N, C-alpha and C positions, 0 to 999 in steps of 0.2 A: 502542579502540572498546567500546561497551557492546552485549553480545549480548542480544537480547530475543526470547523465543519468540513472544509475542503479536504480531498484526499491529497496527501503529500507524496510527491513522486521523487524518489532519490535513485542513485545509481546502483549501489550494492548493499549487501546484507549488513556490513559494518556501519554504513551510513544509517540504516534502519535502526540497529541496535543503539547507536548514539542518540538519535532523536527520540527513541522510545523512552529514554530516561526522563524526558520533561514534556513530551507531547501526548496529549489524550486525544487520539484520533487514528485514522486509517493511514498507514504508510505503505507504499507500494514501491518495489524495486524494478528498475529496467533491466537488471542484470548486465549492466554496462551496454555494450553495442548489441546485446542479444535481442533487444526490443526491436531492432530493425527487421528481423526475420520472423519474430514471434507474433503472428497474426492474432492469436488469442489474447496475448498481453495488450496488444494495441486496441483490440475490441473492449477489453476491460477498462482501459484507461479512457477511452471515449465514452463508454457508459458511465463511469464515475464522473466524468466532466459534465455530462448532460444532467445527471441527477444532483450533483453537489458542488461541481467546480474542482479544479485541481490547483495545487501549489507546486511548482517546479523548483526544486532545490538540488542542483547538480554542482559538481566541483567547478572551480574557476579556471581550470586549465582548458586547452583547446578541445580535448575529448568531451569535457563537460558541456561545452557550448555546441558541439556537434549533436549531442543527445538532446540538449534543450531545443535546438532548432528543428530537429526531426519531430519532436513532440508538438511544436508550434505548428508544423505542417499537417498534423492529423487531428488536431483539436481546434475548434473555433476560438479566436483570440479573446472573445468576450467570456470564455469559460476558464481562462487561465490567469493565475497570479504568478509572478515571479519573485523569488528570493535570491539574492546574490550574496555569496560570501567574499570577503576581501582577498586580494592576493597576499598571502602570508608565506614566507619561505620556511620550509621545515620538513620534517620527516615524522610520519605516524609511528607510534611506539612499536607496533607489531611488525613493521617492515624493517628489512635489513638496510635498505638504502632509500634515498628520496625518489619521488616520482620523476619522470622524464623532464618535466619542467621545474622540478624542485618546489612545487607549491603544496601546501597542505590542502587535503580534500576535506569534505564535509565531516568525516570521522575524526579528523585531527584538530578541528576548530573548537574553541571553548564554547561552552553552553551559553554564556552571556552573549558572545558574538553571534551565535546562531539565533538566539532570541531576538536580537536587534534586527537581523536580516529578515526574519519572519514578520516582525512588527512593521517593517517598512514595505512589505509586500502588498499590503491593502486587505488581507484576509481579516476576518472578524475573529479576534481572539479573546478568550476569557479564561481567568484562573479558575481551576477546579481541582479539588481533592478527590472527586468522584471517580471511581474505577470505570473505565469505559464499558466493560462487560456487564457491570452491575446494572447499567441503564439500558442495555440493549434488549430489544424485544425478543430475539432468538438466542437462546442460551445453550450451554454445553448439555444441559439436561435434555433439551429438545433434540440434540444430536444423538444422544443415547437412545432416546425413545424411538426414534426413526431409523435406528441401526447405522448411524453415520459414525459412531464411535463405540468401542467396547464389545463389538460382536465379531465373529469369524468373517463376516462379509462386509465389515465396515469400510475398508478401502475400496472394494468393488462398488459399494453403494455411493461413496463420495465421488468416485470417478463418473458414475452414471449421472449424478446430480450435476457435476461440473460440465459434462458433455452436453447435457440438456440446456444449460445456461450459457454455453460457449465460454467457459472460464478456463484458465490454464490448467492443464492436467497435473502439473507438478506443484500446485498450490497446496500447502500444508493445512491441516484441519483447523488450526487456530486462525489462519489467514482467511480461510474459507468462511469461517464464522463471522469475522469482521466485515468481509465483503458482503455477505448475504444481508447483514444488518444495514448496509448502505443502499442496497438495491431493491429490497422488499420488505414488507411488513410481516409480522409474526403470522398473521392470518394467511397471507400469500404463501408463506413458507410451508405451513401445515397442509394447506390445500395442495401444493405441489408435491409434497412428500407423500401425501395420500394418493395422488395420482401415480406416482412413480414406483412406489413400493407396496401398495396395498395387495397387489395381485401375485406378487412373487417372493414376499418375505425377504427382499433384498437381493433376490437372484437376478 
């Protein structure tokens, strides 16, 4: 696994799945052009850029560069690293036909080429076999303790926490766990949960 401090920004869920095979770090999707109107996602990306920096890895087609340029417009340049994949003609296995420009996207590029692109981006990488969640301060056990998983009100509690932190409402529990570990300490998390949930038992 490649351990990366910066949050990696990709276009879609299949790109995220691809990178998760060899990246130990936080991967955020733009949901394609969805990020243009998603103010919560924009705020999250800016927050991650401020706390740890971001690495943009979009497709090499025109749409990928539109998304990349949009992100460049909302995040200071000194908080961004860029990784570029080469133009390779082909079709992803899950698709019936090639993309409009006929180029492979991030999900269709080999792991070796993606590693090379990341290594050229200037981010600090190190090899690690350590599981990311084993070293995180906030754990799934903490989520259970504060009623964020495993209880009748878990989804309601997570929505309350995400709203308080201005995080995207559709963020899944595992993604929420990863993001929280990037923006706060375990102590800050427990203090916040005590403030949000102590009086109403998650209501």
